[in-house]
MIKOLMAR-870107 format. One line per field, with one value per residue (C-alpha): residue number from 1; x, z, y. Coordinates in Angstrom, 1 decimal. Example, Ala and Ser with C-alpha at 12.3 -4.5 7.8 and 13.67 -1.06 7.14 Angstrom:
2
k: 1, 2
xx: 12.3, 13.7
zz: 7.8, 7.1
yy: -4.5, -1.1
***
This chain:
702
k: 1, 2, 3, 4, 5, 6, 7, 8, 9, 10, 11, 12, 13, 14, 15, 16, 17, 18, 19, 20, 21, 22, 23, 24, 25, 26, 27, 28, 29, 30, 31, 32, 33, 34, 35, 36, 37, 38, 39, 40, 41, 42, 43, 44, 45, 46, 47, 48, 49, 50, 51, 52, 53, 54, 55, 56, 57, 58, 59, 60, 61, 62, 63, 64, 65, 66, 67, 68, 69, 70, 71, 72, 73, 74, 75, 76, 77, 78, 79, 80, 81, 82, 83, 84, 85, 86, 87, 88, 89, 90, 91, 92, 93, 94, 95, 96, 97, 98, 99, 100, 101, 102, 103, 104, 105, 106, 107, 108, 109, 110, 111, 112, 113, 114, 115, 116, 117, 118, 119, 120, 121, 122, 123, 124, 125, 126, 127, 128, 129, 130, 131, 132, 133, 134, 135, 136, 137, 138, 139, 140, 141, 142, 143, 144, 145, 146, 147, 148, 149, 150, 151, 152, 153, 154, 155, 156, 157, 158, 159, 160, 161, 162, 163, 164, 165, 166, 167, 168, 169, 170, 171, 172, 173, 174, 175, 176, 177, 178, 179, 180, 181, 182, 183, 184, 185, 186, 187, 188, 189, 190, 191, 192, 193, 194, 195, 196, 197, 198, 199, 200, 201, 202, 203, 204, 205, 206, 207, 208, 209, 210, 211, 212, 213, 214, 215, 216, 217, 218, 219, 220, 221, 222, 223, 224, 225, 226, 227, 228, 229, 230, 231, 232, 233, 234, 235, 236, 237, 238, 239, 240, 241, 242, 243, 244, 245, 246, 247, 248, 249, 250, 251, 252, 253, 254, 255, 256, 257, 258, 259, 260, 261, 262, 263, 264, 265, 266, 267, 268, 269, 270, 271, 272, 273, 274, 275, 276, 277, 278, 279, 280, 281, 282, 283, 284, 285, 286, 287, 288, 289, 290, 291, 292, 293, 294, 295, 296, 297, 298, 299, 300, 301, 302, 303, 304, 305, 306, 307, 308, 309, 310, 311, 312, 313, 314, 315, 316, 317, 318, 319, 320, 321, 322, 323, 324, 325, 326, 327, 328, 329, 330, 331, 332, 333, 334, 335, 336, 337, 338, 339, 340, 341, 342, 343, 344, 345, 346, 347, 348, 349, 350, 351, 352, 353, 354, 355, 356, 357, 358, 359, 360, 361, 362, 363, 364, 365, 366, 367, 368, 369, 370, 371, 372, 373, 374, 375, 376, 377, 378, 379, 380, 381, 382, 383, 384, 385, 386, 387, 388, 389, 390, 391, 392, 393, 394, 395, 396, 397, 398, 399, 400, 401, 402, 403, 404, 405, 406, 407, 408, 409, 410, 411, 412, 413, 414, 415, 416, 417, 418, 419, 420, 421, 422, 423, 424, 425, 426, 427, 428, 429, 430, 431, 432, 433, 434, 435, 436, 437, 438, 439, 440, 441, 442, 443, 444, 445, 446, 447, 448, 449, 450, 451, 452, 453, 454, 455, 456, 457, 458, 459, 460, 461, 462, 463, 464, 465, 466, 467, 468, 469, 470, 471, 472, 473, 474, 475, 476, 477, 478, 479, 480, 481, 482, 483, 484, 485, 486, 487, 488, 489, 490, 491, 492, 493, 494, 495, 496, 497, 498, 499, 500, 501, 502, 503, 504, 505, 506, 507, 508, 509, 510, 511, 512, 513, 514, 515, 516, 517, 518, 519, 520, 521, 522, 523, 524, 525, 526, 527, 528, 529, 530, 531, 532, 533, 534, 535, 536, 537, 538, 539, 540, 541, 542, 543, 544, 545, 546, 547, 548, 549, 550, 551, 552, 553, 554, 555, 556, 557, 558, 559, 560, 561, 562, 563, 564, 565, 566, 567, 568, 569, 570, 571, 572, 573, 574, 575, 576, 577, 578, 579, 580, 581, 582, 583, 584, 585, 586, 587, 588, 589, 590, 591, 592, 593, 594, 595, 596, 597, 598, 599, 600, 601, 602, 603, 604, 605, 606, 607, 608, 609, 610, 611, 612, 613, 614, 615, 616, 617, 618, 619, 620, 621, 622, 623, 624, 625, 626, 627, 628, 629, 630, 631, 632, 633, 634, 635, 636, 637, 638, 639, 640, 641, 642, 643, 644, 645, 646, 647, 648, 649, 650, 651, 652, 653, 654, 655, 656, 657, 658, 659, 660, 661, 662, 663, 664, 665, 666, 667, 668, 669, 670, 671, 672, 673, 674, 675, 676, 677, 678, 679, 680, 681, 682, 683, 684, 685, 686, 687, 688, 689, 690, 691, 692, 693, 694, 695, 696, 697, 698, 699, 700, 701, 702
xx: 0.4, 2.9, 6.6, 8.4, 11.5, 13.7, 13.8, 14.7, 12.5, 14.6, 12.5, 12.3, 15.7, 14.0, 14.3, 11.0, 9.3, 7.9, 4.9, 4.1, 1.1, 0.8, 0.1, -3.4, -4.7, -3.4, -5.5, -8.7, -10.2, -12.3, -9.4, -7.5, -10.0, -11.2, -6.9, -7.1, -9.8, -8.3, -4.8, -6.4, -8.5, -5.1, -3.4, -5.4, -4.3, -2.1, -0.8, 2.8, 1.8, 0.7, 3.5, 2.3, 1.4, 2.8, 1.8, -0.4, -0.5, -0.6, 2.6, 1.3, 0.6, 2.0, 0.0, 2.1, 1.9, 4.5, 4.9, 7.3, 10.3, 10.5, 14.4, 14.2, 12.0, 9.0, 7.4, 7.3, 11.0, 11.1, 8.8, 11.4, 14.4, 12.9, 10.2, 7.4, 7.5, 7.0, 3.8, 5.1, 7.1, 3.8, 1.4, 3.6, 3.8, -0.2, -0.7, 1.3, -0.5, -4.2, -3.9, -3.4, -6.1, -8.2, -7.1, -8.6, -11.6, -12.3, -12.1, -14.2, -11.8, -11.0, -7.8, -9.3, -5.2, -3.7, -0.8, 2.7, 3.8, 2.0, 3.4, 6.8, 9.6, 11.9, 14.8, 14.4, 11.5, 9.1, 5.9, 4.0, 0.9, 0.8, -1.2, -4.6, -6.9, -5.3, -7.5, -10.5, -9.0, -8.2, -11.3, -13.0, -10.7, -11.6, -9.6, -12.4, -15.8, -18.6, -18.0, -13.7, -12.5, -9.5, -6.8, -4.8, -5.9, -4.4, -6.2, -9.5, -12.8, -15.7, -17.8, -15.1, -15.4, -19.1, -20.3, -17.2, -18.6, -15.9, -16.0, -13.7, -14.5, -13.1, -9.8, -10.1, -10.5, -7.3, -5.9, -6.5, -5.2, -2.2, -1.6, -1.8, 0.8, 3.3, 2.5, 2.7, 5.0, 2.4, -1.2, -4.0, -4.8, -2.8, -3.9, -2.7, -4.5, -6.4, -9.7, -9.4, -8.1, -10.5, -13.0, -12.0, -12.0, -15.7, -16.5, -14.2, -13.2, -9.6, -8.0, -7.0, -3.4, -1.0, 1.6, 0.3, -2.0, -5.7, -6.5, -4.0, -5.4, -9.2, -7.7, -7.1, -10.4, -12.9, -11.2, -11.2, -14.9, -17.2, -19.9, -18.8, -21.1, -19.2, -16.2, -14.7, -16.6, -13.2, -9.7, -10.1, -12.2, -9.9, -7.2, -8.6, -8.9, -5.1, -3.7, -6.1, -4.5, -1.3, -1.9, -3.7, -0.1, 2.1, 3.7, 5.7, 6.2, 8.9, 11.7, 10.8, 13.6, 14.3, 14.7, 17.5, 16.3, 18.2, 20.8, 19.2, 20.2, 22.2, 22.7, 26.0, 28.3, 29.9, 33.2, 35.5, 37.9, 41.6, 41.1, 39.3, 37.3, 34.0, 31.4, 27.7, 27.0, 24.5, 22.6, 24.9, 21.3, 22.4, 20.4, 21.5, 21.3, 17.3, 16.3, 19.4, 20.3, 21.0, 24.7, 26.1, 28.6, 30.4, 30.0, 32.0, 29.5, 30.6, 28.3, 24.8, 22.0, 20.1, 16.6, 16.2, 14.2, 14.6, 11.9, 10.8, 14.2, 12.9, 13.3, 13.5, 11.0, 9.6, 11.6, 10.0, 9.7, 12.2, 11.1, 10.2, 14.1, 15.5, 15.8, 17.8, 21.4, 22.3, 22.6, 24.6, 22.0, 20.5, 20.5, 17.2, 16.8, 19.9, 18.5, 18.4, 21.7, 22.0, 25.4, 24.5, 22.3, 20.4, 21.6, 19.2, 18.7, 16.6, 12.8, 9.8, 7.2, 4.4, 1.7, 2.0, 0.8, 2.6, 3.1, 0.2, 1.1, -0.3, 1.6, 0.3, -2.3, -5.2, -8.3, -9.5, -13.1, -16.1, -17.0, -13.7, -15.0, -17.5, -15.6, -15.9, -17.7, -15.5, -15.0, -16.8, -14.1, -14.2, -13.5, -11.0, -11.2, -10.3, -7.0, -6.5, -6.1, -2.9, -3.6, -2.9, -0.4, -1.9, -1.9, -0.2, -1.7, -0.6, 0.1, -1.8, 1.0, 0.7, -2.9, -2.7, 0.2, -2.5, -5.6, -3.1, -1.9, -5.5, -6.9, -3.9, -4.8, -8.5, -7.9, -5.1, -8.2, -10.9, -9.2, -7.9, -11.7, -13.3, -10.4, -10.9, -14.4, -14.0, -11.9, -14.0, -17.1, -15.0, -14.0, -17.5, -19.3, -16.9, -17.5, -21.5, -21.4, -18.4, -16.0, -18.4, -19.6, -17.8, -18.3, -18.7, -15.4, -15.7, -15.5, -17.2, -14.4, -11.4, -10.2, -11.5, -8.2, -8.1, -11.9, -11.3, -8.6, -10.6, -13.5, -11.1, -9.6, -12.9, -13.7, -16.8, -17.5, -17.7, -19.6, -18.6, -20.9, -19.5, -21.8, -20.8, -21.0, -20.5, -19.2, -17.1, -13.8, -13.3, -11.8, -13.5, -16.1, -19.9, -21.7, -21.8, -24.9, -25.2, -23.2, -20.1, -20.3, -23.0, -22.6, -22.4, -22.1, -18.8, -18.8, -21.8, -21.7, -21.3, -22.3, -19.7, -20.8, -17.6, -17.4, -16.6, -16.3, -18.4, -19.3, -17.2, -18.0, -17.4, -15.0, -17.4, -15.6, -16.7, -18.5, -20.9, -24.8, -26.6, -28.0, -24.3, -23.2, -26.6, -25.8, -22.2, -24.0, -26.6, -23.6, -22.1, -25.6, -25.9, -29.0, -28.6, -30.2, -29.9, -30.2, -30.8, -29.9, -26.4, -25.5, -22.3, -20.8, -18.3, -15.8, -15.0, -18.7, -21.0, -24.8, -27.0, -23.7, -22.5, -19.5, -18.8, -20.5, -21.1, -19.5, -16.2, -15.4, -13.1, -14.8, -15.9, -19.7, -22.5, -24.6, -27.4, -26.3, -27.2, -24.8, -25.4, -25.0, -23.5, -24.5, -23.5, -24.5, -22.6, -19.7, -20.1, -20.8, -17.9, -18.0, -16.2, -13.2, -12.8, -9.5, -10.2, -7.1, -4.5, -2.4, -2.7, -0.7, -2.4, -5.7, -4.8, -3.0, -6.5, -8.7, -6.6, -6.4, -9.9, -10.6, -11.3, -10.5, -9.0, -8.9, -8.1, -11.1, -11.0, -8.8, -11.7, -11.0, -11.7, -10.8, -10.2, -7.6, -4.8, -3.5, -3.1, -5.1, -8.3, -11.2, -13.9, -14.6, -17.2, -19.3, -18.9, -17.0, -19.3, -21.9, -21.8, -20.4, -22.0, -20.9, -20.2, -18.8, -15.1, -14.6, -13.9, -13.1, -10.6, -10.9, -7.9, -7.8, -6.3, -6.2, -3.1, -2.0, -0.8, 2.5, 3.9, 5.7, 5.1, 8.8, 10.6, 11.6, 8.4, 10.2, 11.1, 7.2, 5.9, 7.8, 6.9, 3.4, 3.4, 5.3, 2.3, -0.1, -1.7, -1.5, -0.1, -0.6, 1.5, 0.4, 1.7, 5.7, 6.0, 10.1, 12.1, 14.0, 10.8, 9.9, 5.8, 4.6, 1.1, -0.7, -4.4, -4.6, -3.5, -0.4, -2.1, -5.4, -6.4, -6.9, -8.3, -5.2, -5.4, -6.4, -5.3, -3.5, -2.9, 0.7, 1.7, 4.9, 7.3
zz: -0.1, 0.5, 0.1, 3.6, 3.8, 6.8, 7.0, 9.6, 10.5, 10.4, 12.4, 15.1, 14.5, 14.9, 12.8, 11.8, 8.9, 6.1, 4.8, 0.1, -0.2, -3.3, -7.1, -7.3, -4.4, -4.7, -7.8, -6.6, -4.8, -2.0, -0.6, -0.4, 2.1, 3.8, 3.9, 5.8, 8.3, 9.2, 9.8, 11.9, 14.0, 14.1, 15.7, 18.2, 19.8, 22.8, 23.7, 24.3, 22.4, 19.3, 16.3, 16.9, 13.3, 13.3, 10.1, 7.0, 3.5, 0.0, -2.1, -5.9, -6.8, -3.2, -0.4, 2.9, 6.5, 8.6, 11.5, 14.7, 13.5, 16.0, 15.5, 15.7, 13.4, 13.7, 15.1, 12.1, 11.8, 15.6, 14.2, 11.6, 13.9, 16.7, 14.7, 17.5, 21.3, 24.7, 26.3, 28.7, 25.9, 23.6, 26.7, 26.9, 23.5, 23.2, 26.5, 24.6, 21.3, 23.2, 25.6, 22.1, 20.5, 24.0, 23.6, 19.6, 20.7, 23.1, 20.9, 18.7, 16.1, 14.3, 12.8, 10.3, 9.9, 12.9, 12.1, 13.1, 10.2, 12.0, 15.3, 15.7, 18.3, 19.0, 21.2, 24.7, 23.9, 23.3, 21.5, 19.3, 16.8, 13.3, 10.6, 12.5, 9.9, 6.5, 5.6, 6.4, 4.2, 1.2, 1.2, -0.6, -3.3, -6.5, -6.9, -4.4, -4.2, -1.8, -3.4, -2.2, 0.8, 1.9, 4.8, 4.9, 4.7, 6.8, 10.0, 8.5, 10.7, 9.5, 9.2, 7.0, 4.4, 4.5, 4.8, 4.8, 8.3, 10.9, 14.5, 17.8, 18.1, 14.1, 16.2, 18.7, 16.3, 14.0, 17.7, 18.7, 15.3, 15.9, 19.7, 17.7, 15.7, 18.3, 20.0, 16.6, 14.3, 11.9, 10.9, 11.8, 7.9, 5.0, 1.2, -2.7, -2.7, -0.8, -1.4, 0.1, 3.4, 3.6, 2.9, 5.9, 8.1, 7.8, 7.9, 10.3, 13.8, 14.4, 15.8, 19.6, 19.8, 21.2, 24.1, 26.2, 29.5, 28.8, 30.2, 27.2, 24.9, 26.1, 25.0, 21.2, 21.5, 22.7, 20.6, 17.1, 18.2, 14.2, 16.2, 16.8, 19.7, 21.7, 21.5, 24.2, 23.4, 22.9, 23.1, 26.7, 27.2, 26.3, 28.2, 31.2, 30.2, 29.5, 32.7, 34.2, 32.8, 33.2, 37.3, 37.6, 35.7, 37.6, 34.7, 35.0, 32.1, 29.8, 28.6, 24.3, 22.3, 19.4, 16.0, 14.0, 10.5, 7.6, 5.0, 2.5, -0.8, -3.2, -6.9, -8.6, -9.0, -12.2, -12.6, -13.4, -15.7, -15.4, -12.0, -10.5, -7.1, -8.4, -9.2, -10.3, -12.7, -11.1, -12.5, -11.2, -10.4, -13.1, -16.3, -19.2, -23.3, -23.9, -25.6, -24.3, -21.1, -18.2, -16.9, -14.7, -12.6, -10.8, -7.4, -5.3, -4.3, -0.8, -0.4, 1.6, -0.1, 2.8, 1.9, 2.9, 2.9, 4.6, 5.8, 7.0, 4.9, 3.8, 0.6, -1.0, -3.8, -3.6, -4.2, -7.0, -5.5, -6.7, -9.7, -9.6, -9.8, -7.9, -4.5, -2.4, -1.2, 2.5, 2.7, 5.6, 8.1, 6.9, 9.6, 10.4, 8.1, 5.7, 1.9, 0.9, -0.7, -1.7, -1.9, -3.1, -6.5, -6.2, -7.0, -9.7, -7.1, -8.5, -6.5, -7.4, -9.2, -7.1, -9.5, -10.0, -7.1, -4.4, -4.4, -2.4, 1.5, 4.4, 5.1, 2.4, 2.5, 0.1, -2.0, -3.1, -4.9, -3.3, -6.1, -6.5, -3.5, -6.2, -8.7, -12.2, -14.5, -16.9, -20.4, -22.6, -24.5, -28.4, -30.5, -32.3, -36.2, -37.4, -39.7, -43.1, -44.0, -46.2, -49.5, -49.7, -52.6, -55.0, -54.8, -56.6, -57.9, -55.4, -56.2, -55.8, -53.0, -51.4, -50.7, -49.5, -47.0, -45.7, -45.5, -43.0, -41.2, -41.1, -39.3, -37.3, -35.4, -35.6, -33.1, -31.2, -30.8, -30.2, -27.6, -25.8, -25.7, -23.9, -21.5, -20.6, -20.2, -18.3, -16.0, -15.9, -15.1, -12.4, -10.8, -10.9, -9.7, -6.6, -6.6, -6.1, -4.0, -1.1, -2.7, -1.9, 1.3, 5.0, 8.0, 10.5, 13.4, 16.8, 17.9, 21.5, 23.6, 21.1, 21.1, 18.0, 15.5, 15.9, 15.3, 12.1, 10.5, 11.2, 9.6, 6.3, 6.2, 6.2, 2.8, 4.9, 4.6, 8.3, 10.2, 13.5, 15.9, 18.8, 21.9, 25.9, 28.2, 31.8, 32.1, 28.4, 28.5, 25.9, 22.4, 23.2, 20.9, 22.7, 20.1, 16.3, 14.1, 12.4, 15.4, 15.0, 13.3, 11.0, 7.4, 4.8, 1.2, 1.0, 0.6, 2.8, 6.0, 9.2, 12.4, 14.7, 17.9, 19.7, 23.7, 24.1, 27.9, 30.7, 29.7, 30.8, 32.1, 30.0, 31.4, 31.8, 32.0, 35.4, 34.8, 31.4, 31.1, 32.4, 29.0, 27.5, 30.5, 30.0, 26.1, 27.1, 29.4, 26.9, 24.6, 26.4, 27.1, 30.6, 32.3, 34.3, 37.0, 38.8, 42.4, 44.4, 47.6, 46.1, 45.5, 46.4, 47.4, 44.8, 44.2, 40.6, 39.1, 38.7, 40.1, 38.4, 36.4, 36.8, 39.3, 38.9, 38.0, 40.3, 39.5, 38.0, 34.9, 33.2, 35.5, 34.3, 35.3, 34.8, 31.8, 32.4, 35.6, 36.3, 36.7, 39.4, 37.6, 40.8, 40.6, 41.7, 44.7, 44.1, 46.7, 50.0, 52.6, 54.8, 57.9, 58.0, 61.1, 63.7, 63.1, 65.4, 68.0, 65.1, 63.2, 59.4, 58.0, 60.8, 59.5, 55.9, 56.3, 58.5, 55.8, 52.7, 54.3, 54.7, 51.1, 51.1, 49.3, 52.2, 51.0, 53.7, 54.2, 56.1, 59.6, 62.9, 66.2, 69.4, 72.7, 72.7, 70.1, 69.5, 66.4, 63.3, 64.8, 63.3, 64.8, 63.0, 59.1, 56.9, 56.7, 60.5, 61.9, 62.1, 59.3, 55.9, 53.0, 49.9, 47.3, 44.7, 46.5, 48.3, 49.7, 53.1, 54.2, 57.2, 59.4, 61.5, 64.5, 64.5, 67.9, 69.5, 73.2, 75.2, 76.3, 79.9, 79.6, 82.8, 84.2, 81.0, 79.3, 77.7, 74.2, 74.4, 75.8, 72.8, 70.1, 71.4, 71.6, 68.1, 66.7, 67.5, 65.6, 68.7, 69.4, 72.3, 74.4, 77.0, 80.2, 83.0, 81.6, 78.3, 77.8, 76.1, 79.1, 81.9, 83.1, 82.8, 86.1, 84.6, 81.3, 80.6, 79.4, 81.6, 80.3, 78.5, 77.9, 73.7, 72.1, 68.5, 66.2, 66.5, 70.2, 71.4, 75.0, 77.7, 79.7, 82.9, 82.7, 85.3
yy: 0.0, 2.6, 3.2, 3.8, 6.7, 7.5, 11.3, 14.0, 17.4, 19.8, 22.1, 20.3, 18.5, 15.0, 11.7, 10.0, 8.2, 9.3, 7.0, 7.5, 5.8, 3.7, 5.9, 4.0, 5.7, 9.3, 10.0, 9.5, 12.5, 10.2, 8.3, 11.9, 13.4, 9.7, 9.5, 13.1, 12.4, 8.9, 10.3, 13.1, 10.5, 8.4, 11.5, 11.4, 8.1, 9.1, 5.7, 4.7, 1.6, 3.4, 4.8, 8.2, 10.5, 13.8, 15.0, 14.2, 16.0, 15.8, 17.0, 16.8, 13.6, 11.9, 11.4, 10.9, 10.6, 11.2, 9.2, 8.4, 6.5, 3.4, 1.6, -1.8, -4.4, -6.3, -9.0, -11.0, -10.3, -12.1, -14.9, -15.6, -15.7, -18.1, -19.7, -19.3, -18.1, -19.5, -18.7, -15.8, -14.0, -14.7, -13.6, -10.5, -9.5, -10.4, -7.7, -4.8, -5.3, -5.0, -1.8, 0.2, -1.8, -0.7, 2.7, 2.8, 0.9, 3.1, 6.2, 4.1, 3.4, -0.1, -1.0, -3.7, -5.4, -6.6, -8.8, -9.8, -7.0, -4.2, -4.8, -2.7, -3.6, -1.1, -0.5, -1.3, -3.9, -1.3, -3.0, -0.8, -0.8, 0.9, 1.7, 2.3, 3.8, 3.2, 0.1, 2.0, 4.7, 2.6, 0.9, 3.9, 4.1, 3.3, -0.3, -1.6, -1.8, -3.7, -6.9, -6.6, -8.1, -6.1, -6.8, -9.9, -13.5, -15.1, -12.8, -11.7, -12.4, -14.4, -11.1, -9.4, -12.2, -12.8, -8.9, -7.0, -5.4, -4.8, -3.6, -3.9, -7.7, -8.3, -6.7, -9.4, -12.0, -10.9, -10.8, -14.2, -15.5, -13.5, -15.3, -18.8, -18.0, -16.6, -20.1, -22.4, -20.7, -20.7, -18.9, -21.7, -21.5, -22.4, -22.7, -22.8, -19.3, -16.7, -17.6, -21.0, -19.4, -16.9, -19.5, -21.8, -18.2, -18.9, -22.7, -23.8, -23.7, -22.6, -25.9, -25.9, -24.7, -27.7, -28.0, -24.9, -24.6, -25.2, -21.6, -20.2, -22.8, -21.8, -18.0, -18.4, -20.1, -17.3, -14.8, -16.9, -18.0, -17.4, -15.9, -12.2, -12.3, -15.2, -13.3, -10.7, -7.5, -5.5, -5.3, -4.4, -7.4, -9.7, -7.8, -8.3, -12.1, -12.4, -10.7, -13.2, -16.1, -14.5, -14.3, -17.8, -19.5, -17.1, -15.8, -12.7, -10.5, -11.3, -9.0, -8.5, -8.7, -6.7, -8.7, -7.9, -6.8, -8.9, -6.9, -4.8, -6.4, -4.0, -4.4, -5.6, -2.9, -1.9, -2.2, 0.7, 0.5, 0.5, -2.1, 1.2, 0.0, -0.6, 2.2, 2.5, 5.7, 8.3, 11.2, 14.2, 16.4, 19.0, 20.2, 18.5, 19.1, 18.8, 15.3, 13.9, 11.8, 13.6, 14.0, 11.3, 10.4, 7.6, 7.1, 3.8, 1.1, 1.4, 4.9, 4.1, 3.3, 4.2, 6.2, 9.5, 12.6, 16.2, 17.8, 21.7, 23.0, 26.6, 27.7, 24.3, 22.9, 19.6, 17.0, 14.4, 11.0, 8.1, 5.6, 2.4, 1.9, 4.5, 5.4, 8.6, 8.1, 9.5, 13.1, 15.3, 17.0, 20.2, 23.3, 24.9, 27.7, 26.8, 25.7, 22.2, 21.2, 17.3, 16.3, 13.4, 12.6, 9.2, 5.5, 3.3, 0.4, -2.7, -2.2, -3.7, -2.4, -0.8, -0.9, -5.2, -6.6, -8.6, -12.4, -14.4, -14.9, -14.5, -11.2, -8.7, -6.9, -7.2, -7.0, -10.0, -10.0, -12.0, -13.7, -15.6, -17.4, -18.9, -21.8, -20.2, -22.5, -24.8, -23.7, -25.8, -27.7, -28.6, -31.2, -31.2, -31.0, -34.5, -34.9, -35.5, -39.3, -39.9, -41.6, -45.2, -46.3, -48.3, -52.6, -54.7, -57.8, -60.4, -64.7, -67.3, -68.5, -64.9, -65.1, -68.9, -67.5, -64.6, -66.9, -69.2, -66.6, -64.7, -68.1, -68.3, -64.6, -65.5, -68.6, -66.8, -63.9, -66.2, -68.4, -64.9, -63.7, -66.9, -67.2, -63.5, -63.5, -66.6, -64.3, -61.8, -64.0, -65.6, -62.3, -60.8, -64.0, -64.1, -60.0, -60.0, -62.9, -62.7, -59.3, -56.6, -58.4, -56.8, -56.8, -53.9, -53.6, -53.6, -50.2, -49.5, -48.5, -47.8, -44.3, -42.3, -42.3, -45.9, -46.8, -44.6, -46.5, -49.9, -48.6, -47.2, -50.6, -52.4, -50.2, -48.6, -45.0, -42.8, -39.9, -38.8, -37.4, -36.4, -36.9, -36.2, -38.9, -38.9, -42.4, -42.7, -41.1, -38.0, -39.5, -43.0, -44.2, -44.8, -46.5, -47.7, -47.2, -50.5, -52.5, -54.1, -57.5, -56.2, -57.5, -54.6, -54.0, -51.9, -48.6, -48.4, -45.5, -46.3, -43.9, -43.6, -41.9, -40.4, -39.3, -35.5, -36.2, -34.1, -31.2, -28.6, -25.2, -22.1, -19.5, -16.2, -13.1, -10.8, -8.1, -9.4, -9.4, -11.9, -13.1, -13.7, -15.8, -18.2, -18.1, -19.4, -22.0, -23.1, -23.9, -26.4, -28.4, -27.2, -25.2, -22.4, -20.3, -17.1, -17.3, -13.7, -15.4, -15.9, -12.6, -11.2, -7.2, -6.5, -3.4, -4.2, -5.2, -3.2, -4.3, -6.7, -7.7, -11.3, -12.0, -15.8, -19.2, -21.9, -24.2, -21.8, -22.3, -25.0, -27.5, -30.9, -31.5, -34.1, -33.9, -31.7, -30.0, -26.4, -23.7, -20.6, -17.2, -15.3, -11.8, -8.3, -6.6, -3.5, -2.2, -3.5, -0.7, 0.1, 2.2, 5.4, 4.5, 7.0, 9.1, 11.8, 13.4, 11.4, 13.4, 13.8, 11.6, 8.4, 9.5, 9.5, 6.1, 4.5, 5.7, 4.7, 1.0, 1.1, 1.5, 5.2, 8.4, 11.2, 14.6, 17.5, 20.0, 23.7, 24.0, 23.9, 24.7, 22.6, 22.9, 19.1, 18.5, 20.0, 22.0, 20.0, 17.0, 15.5, 17.1, 15.3, 13.6, 13.9, 11.3, 11.3, 8.0, 5.2, 5.8, 4.0, 5.8, 5.5, 2.9, 5.0, 7.7, 6.5, 9.7, 11.2, 14.8, 15.4, 18.2, 19.6, 21.7, 24.7, 25.2, 27.1, 25.8, 28.6, 28.7, 29.5, 33.0, 34.5, 35.3, 35.8, 39.1, 41.1, 40.9, 37.2, 36.6, 38.5, 36.5, 33.3, 34.0, 35.8, 33.0, 30.7, 32.9, 35.0, 38.7, 40.5, 43.4, 44.7, 47.0, 49.0, 48.5, 47.6, 48.0, 44.8, 44.1, 44.2, 41.3, 39.3, 39.0, 38.2, 36.6, 37.3, 33.1, 30.8, 28.1, 25.1, 26.5, 26.0, 28.7, 30.0, 31.2, 35.2, 34.9, 38.5, 37.7, 40.7, 40.8, 42.7, 43.8, 45.5
***
């Protein structure tokens, strides 16, 4: 869909990535308008896991995005290096992918093309998701329509293939396929062409993931259900389930390694005459003679071929984009305000034509006609024209001896021919007699109690066809044959059908995410053949689950239960009321710590006077101590005392007494003798008494 260049923004002095869209889309005004809207929407996503969009625009016939440059590689590079990832690393990568997807879903944006190529791994193991909104923008260009499937075929959700509709649950399906691939090393569906893979997304269930914990395999199964309403509602719900599985298995987040990108291929160099180092002939950028080729010069092959574009240099005109077989050599950094001067001209390199579609494979975002899902009618065959017969030469008249020899030879051949016919007919009659009397008859093998694979092999050995019917059983282990119709030992004709009933074991209580609606939990329970009920007496308080939503199931999800068992749906009564603890007389830090441990959010209120509480200690709280705070409001206001304890100043000098009282916020009046060296013989407020701030105290000095 685009070509990415490494560039420098000279105004902000930072390296950026410049994504220039394919020329097929630039000529479509509808695409350009939609592209601008999607770029603005993607730029509003402020999340550390999203590749940031710095700018977008149109330069002549080139539509481009200026994006954050991520040094490193993609998740595809990491899979190419390692084959597959272990469970802790796979869950870590998935969590880092779901976090930005959750932010996008909260902003009502859908990615539509989640795949390893759009997951970038930067330095320090930073994982970022790129290309938000690009598929939606491309879907309006003239190359697609309502009859076209747009996306990467290995990660398309069933609804994208059938109807083209996408929502947050489509991204959840693609994320589940991505988790399958990182755990196994390959996507769940492969085929000879893209249509066969898309067909399997619609008609097949994603196979179970082998050699991983059952909880991880269940994550893949729930995210890749063909029915959208059975998947997690969005990336945030899926992320909660992944975090719950990580906590249950006791796995710690792993460090994501940075993949090593393969070196870029360089076209073969041209050997300069005279034994000089290998060089290439490149254009100098200077004007040439009208009608002739542009001036060129030789460049050593050791010069870098990194594509580099300089943005924001004032006074520089637009730089034409490289042609299908050209790219730009590295140039020296350009200072802000300086004119752009390209020190080196372009170097021709081999590059694929952007107008030629890429080869089929799971990595490429492709447009697939929906009509291709229906096999085309076979073309009628035309009979070849008969070749003219060659003319036979004129026969010579034969002698009587020759005619006699030919008659004897013809009689001998006729005898051998008829003898052969009689022998072949006898053999055919014998074989047919044996076939219709004995050869077509076979017996149904004894299959009850055998495992499924062995039973299928025995049926094929008996030249019979089979059909498999799964059935739950409380007594027969999963994978064993419960019954056969017709029963073992029955004589049948070869090719007849045998119905094999295979046990799936006891039904397992489904895993339901806390906080879902009751109707969703009931559908999940009914899908495994169990009964459900809601018992008001079993409701529980929950600080995390809103009132009326599902808290848990009893028995818990993943528990095998007898057929027809009833599963109780436990609902939430909301947050449990908690009484406010008494913190009167305690310091601010002690009171705040005790309230936070009790689950409240303390805030400081205005100071109040209290004769019984020292300054800086708690006078009261709102709500009051012992009362129940509302379940939807955990804030508790703490009021501190501003009382001042009057010190003993009698016997001190007037100046010293005044300074001590004024430091405590009290006002002082001196009577009789107010000289600084006079002694205080009396104070109007006794020592140890608590008074409000700014209280006036009278001193008597002599």
